[in-house]
N, C-alpha and C positions, 0 to 999 in steps of 0.2 A: 258066233263066238260066245263062249260061256265065260263066266267070271273066273273060273279056275284056269282056263287057257290064258287069259290076259295076265292074271296074277303070276303064273309060272313064267311066262315070257319076260315080264318085267323083272322078276327076281333072278332068273337064270342069266339074264344079260346085264344084271346090275345097273338097271336104268335109274338115273337120278330123278327124283320127284320132289316137289315142294308145293304146299298150299299157299296161295296168295289170294286171300279173301275167298271167293267162290271159284277161283281158277286153280286147276291142278296142273301146275307147270311141270312139263315132262321133257327131258332131253334124250333124244334117240340118236345113238352113234351112227355114223355113216355105214358102219359094218352091219347094223341091225335094221336099217330102213326097209330093205326089201322084205325081210321076214315080217316086220311090223305091218307093212302094207298088205301083205297076204293075210295076216291075222284079222285085220279090220276091213277087208275088201268090200263087204257089202255096205259098210257105212260110207265108202268112197264113191259108190255108184251114182250118188245124187249130186255130183259136182265137186267132190273132194272135200278137203278140210283146210282151214287156214293153218299155216305153219310159217316158221321163220327159219331160214337157213343161216347158220352161224359160221364164223370164220374157220372153225376147226372141222367143218364138213358135216357136223351133226345138225339136227333140226330141233326146234322147240315147238311143242304143240300143247294145247290145253286138252288134257285127257278127259275132263269131266263130260263134255258133250258126247264123246265117243262112248263112254260108259253109259250115259243116259240113253243113247241110241239102242244099245243092247240090253237095256233094262237092268243095268248093274249099278248098285250104289257105289259111287266113287270112293266113299269113306271106307268101304270094305277092302278096296284095293290098296289104298294108302290113307290111314287114319289121320284126321285133322288133329294137330297137336293141341293139347290142353294148355291154356295160358295160365 
């Protein structure tokens, strides 16, 4: 996966993201989970990724480790807000 692929997926699907210290909190809708998994497939081959299932059927995942796996600077996907 390339940086542009991830960026386009997140923007086209209006994925909500937020920085919490060094965690890039990301909420993936149940409608988008299958496509997201296909996009990050090779990063899942080593035992998957930690995620939380939410009551609305979406999942929460820290996107920073996935970005790092692919050599992507997570700040280029979603900039850290300046305080």
